[in-house]
C-alpha positions in Angstrom: 10.4 -20.1 37.6 13.7 -18.7 38.9 14.5 -18.2 42.3 14.5 -14.2 42.1 11.2 -14.2 40.4 9.8 -16.7 43.4 11.0 -14.6 45.6 8.8 -11.6 44.5 6.1 -13.2 44.2 6.6 -14.6 47.8 7.0 -11.2 49.0 5.5 -8.7 47.0 3.7 -6.5 46.8 4.7 -5.0 49.8 3.1 -2.2 51.2 6.0 0.5 52.9 7.3 -0.6 56.1 10.6 -0.7 57.4 13.1 -3.2 59.1 14.6 -1.3 61.9 17.1 -4.0 63.4 18.2 -6.7 63.1 15.6 -9.5 64.6 17.0 -12.0 67.6 16.3 -15.2 65.7 17.4 -17.2 68.7 14.7 -16.1 70.7 11.6 -15.8 67.8 11.3 -17.1 64.3 11.9 -15.2 61.6 9.2 -13.3 60.0 7.7 -15.2 57.2 7.6 -14.1 53.8 3.6 -13.3 54.1 4.2 -11.5 57.3 6.4 -9.3 55.1 4.2 -9.3 52.0 1.5 -7.2 54.4 3.4 -4.5 55.3 1.9 -4.5 58.8 4.7 -6.6 61.0 7.8 -4.7 61.8 11.2 -6.2 62.7 11.8 -6.1 66.6 13.9 -3.4 67.4 15.4 -6.0 70.3 19.0 -5.8 70.2 20.5 -8.9 68.2 22.4 -12.2 69.2 24.6 -13.4 66.4 26.7 -15.6 68.2 30.1 -15.2 69.3 31.7 -15.1 65.6 35.3 -17.2 64.9 38.1 -14.5 65.3 40.4 -15.1 62.3 43.7 -13.5 61.2 43.3 -10.2 60.1 45.1 -8.0 57.7 44.6 -9.6 54.3 43.9 -6.6 52.2 41.4 -7.0 49.3 43.1 -7.8 46.3 40.3 -7.3 43.5 37.2 -6.6 42.9 35.0 -3.0 43.1 36.4 -0.5 45.5 34.2 0.1 48.2 30.7 2.5 47.5 31.2 1.7 43.4 28.3 0.5 42.1 27.8 -3.5 41.6 26.1 -3.2 38.2 27.2 -0.2 36.2 24.6 1.8 34.7 23.8 0.8 31.1 25.7 3.5 29.1 23.4 3.8 26.1 20.2 3.4 28.3 18.2 6.5 27.5 17.3 9.6 30.0 13.5 9.0 30.5 11.0 11.4 32.0 10.1 10.0 35.9 6.2 9.5 35.7 3.8 9.8 37.7 3.2 13.2 40.1 6.0 15.1 41.4 7.1 14.1 44.8 6.6 16.4 47.8 8.8 17.2 50.2 8.7 16.7 53.6 5.8 13.9 52.6 7.7 11.6 49.9 11.4 12.9 50.7 13.5 15.0 53.2 16.3 17.4 52.4 19.2 16.3 54.2 21.1 19.3 55.5 24.9 19.2 54.8 24.7 15.5 53.0 27.2 14.3 51.2 27.1 11.2 48.5 28.2 8.0 50.2 30.5 7.9 47.0 32.4 10.7 45.7 31.8 10.6 41.8 31.0 12.6 38.7 27.7 10.6 38.4 24.6 11.4 40.4 24.5 8.7 43.3 21.2 6.5 44.3 22.4 4.3 47.6 20.1 2.0 48.9 20.9 1.3 52.8 19.6 -2.2 52.9 20.0 -5.4 55.0 20.2 -9.0 54.2 17.8 -10.2 57.2 15.5 -7.0 56.0 12.2 -9.2 54.3 11.1 -5.6 52.7 14.8 -5.2 51.8 14.3 -8.9 50.2 10.9 -8.0 48.6 12.7 -4.8 47.1 16.1 -6.3 45.7 14.3 -7.9 42.2 12.8 -4.5 41.8 15.6 -2.8 42.2 17.8 -5.2 39.8 15.8 -4.7 36.9 15.3 -0.8 38.0 19.1 -0.2 38.1 19.9 -2.1 34.5 18.0 0.5 33.2 20.1 3.5 34.5 21.9 5.9 32.2 25.0 6.6 32.3 24.6 9.9 34.5 24.0 7.6 37.4 25.4 5.2 39.7 23.8 3.0 41.9 25.4 2.2 45.4 24.2 -0.2 47.6 25.2 0.3 51.1 25.0 -2.0 54.1 23.5 -1.1 57.3 25.5 -1.3 60.3 22.8 -1.1 62.9 24.8 -3.6 65.5 28.6 -4.4 65.4 27.4 -8.1 65.9 25.8 -8.5 62.6 28.2 -10.3 60.4 26.3 -9.4 57.2 27.6 -6.2 56.5 31.1 -7.8 56.9 30.3 -10.4 54.4 28.9 -8.2 51.8 32.2 -5.7 51.7 34.1 -8.8 52.0 32.7 -10.4 48.6 32.8 -7.0 47.3 36.5 -6.4 47.8 36.8 -10.7 46.4 34.8 -9.8 43.4 32.3 -12.3 44.1 29.6 -9.7 44.9 27.8 -10.8 41.8 27.9 -14.6 43.1 26.9 -14.2 46.7 24.3 -11.2 46.9 21.1 -12.3 45.6 22.0 -15.5 46.5 21.7 -14.3 50.5 18.8 -12.9 50.3 17.4 -16.3 48.7 19.2 -18.0 51.7 17.5 -16.0 54.5 14.1 -15.2 53.8 13.3 -18.6 51.1 15.7 -21.5 51.4 16.4 -20.9 55.2 19.9 -21.9 54.8 20.9 -19.1 56.9 19.7 -17.4 59.9 19.0 -13.7 59.9 21.2 -13.4 62.9 23.8 -16.0 61.6 27.5 -15.9 62.9 30.5 -15.2 60.5 31.8 -18.9 60.3 27.9 -19.5 58.9 28.6 -17.3 56.2 31.4 -18.8 55.4 30.2 -21.7 55.2 27.5 -20.7 53.0 29.9 -18.6 50.2 32.2 -21.8 50.5 29.1 -23.8 48.9 28.9 -21.0 46.4 32.7 -21.2 45.0 33.9 -18.6 47.5 37.5 -19.4 48.9 36.0 -19.8 52.3 40.1 -19.2 53.8 40.4 -16.1 52.0 36.9 -14.6 53.1 37.5 -15.4 56.4 40.6 -13.1 56.4 39.2 -10.4 54.1 36.0 -9.9 56.8 38.2 -9.1 59.3 40.6 -6.9 57.2 41.5 -3.3 57.7 39.4 -2.2 54.4 36.5 -4.0 55.8 36.8 -2.5 58.9 37.1 1.1 57.2 34.2 0.2 54.9 32.1 -0.8 57.7 33.3 3.0 59.5 32.0 4.7 56.2 28.9 2.7 55.9 27.7 3.7 59.6 28.9 7.5 59.5 26.4 7.3 55.7 23.2 6.1 57.4 24.0 8.8 60.5 24.7 11.8 58.6 22.0 10.9 55.8 19.2 10.2 59.0 18.8 6.7 58.0 17.5 4.3 60.5 15.4 1.9 58.8 15.8 -0.8 55.7 15.7 -0.4 52.9 16.0 3.6 52.6 17.2 5.2 49.4 19.5 8.3 49.4 19.8 10.3 46.5 23.1 11.7 46.0 23.6 12.8 49.7 20.6 15.1 49.4 17.4 13.8 49.1 16.3 11.1 51.5 13.1 9.1 50.6 10.2 8.4 53.1 6.9 8.3 51.0 5.8 5.9 48.7 2.4 3.3 48.9 4.6 0.7 47.2 8.2 -0.4 46.5 7.4 0.3 43.2 6.5 3.6 44.7 9.5 4.5 46.3 11.8 3.9 42.6 9.0 6.2 40.8 10.0 8.8 43.6 13.6 8.2 43.3 13.3 8.6 39.3 12.0 12.2 40.0 14.9 13.0 42.5 17.2 12.1 40.0 15.5 14.2 37.2 15.7 17.3 40.1 19.5 16.8 40.4 20.0 16.3 36.7 18.5 19.7 36.3 20.8 20.8 38.6 23.5 20.5 37.5 
């Protein structure tokens, strides 16, 4: 059984609940997969204490890899456009319209953005479902993962954008969820050097990663991610935002969240 399938079996089915802040795992133990699976325990909004990250020389601009905001797994060009299943979502119950909302990336396709956090148990449970879902997306839909920047001390958003810039995100993304929630190789409030060491074990150039995490490009992407979440009214993870216009707020399960998303995508397609 693969690690990804093990993750889904341990953490799902998950009743919708949200992570609102990185937990201070120095003061309290990480929430167990069983707690996440019940959907009854929210992560404490107490301030995170990731520790003092090692300051590395900045300024190394990313040379390769996807641009910020680009979908990490392109939609399948030949995937058919399918009618969404289930009842149509209800405004105010299943989704809200974002006033003056904008997509994270200015692209011609319909954007589905997921604001996520590596330390969030519900995001960990959602990841295998999202991976299967986005693999079936038609060519007019793009999926964009956006790390939540709720606390400047959280080093995981930096690691995400640095890995994306280096072209190693496919190697590190699911592995980071697994390392925190299954293998317990990383703390939920891991400092920068702990993340660099773990990514180095995955074959990522540690020196380049350390430098890229402190680069101007990564800092700019963190600012964009923070602005997008604020503009879209996102205060918890995981949160789906469709084309910058609709924020999903309903659903009885994580699968249902994707059902609502399918309907909102269809609404956008019909409006174009």
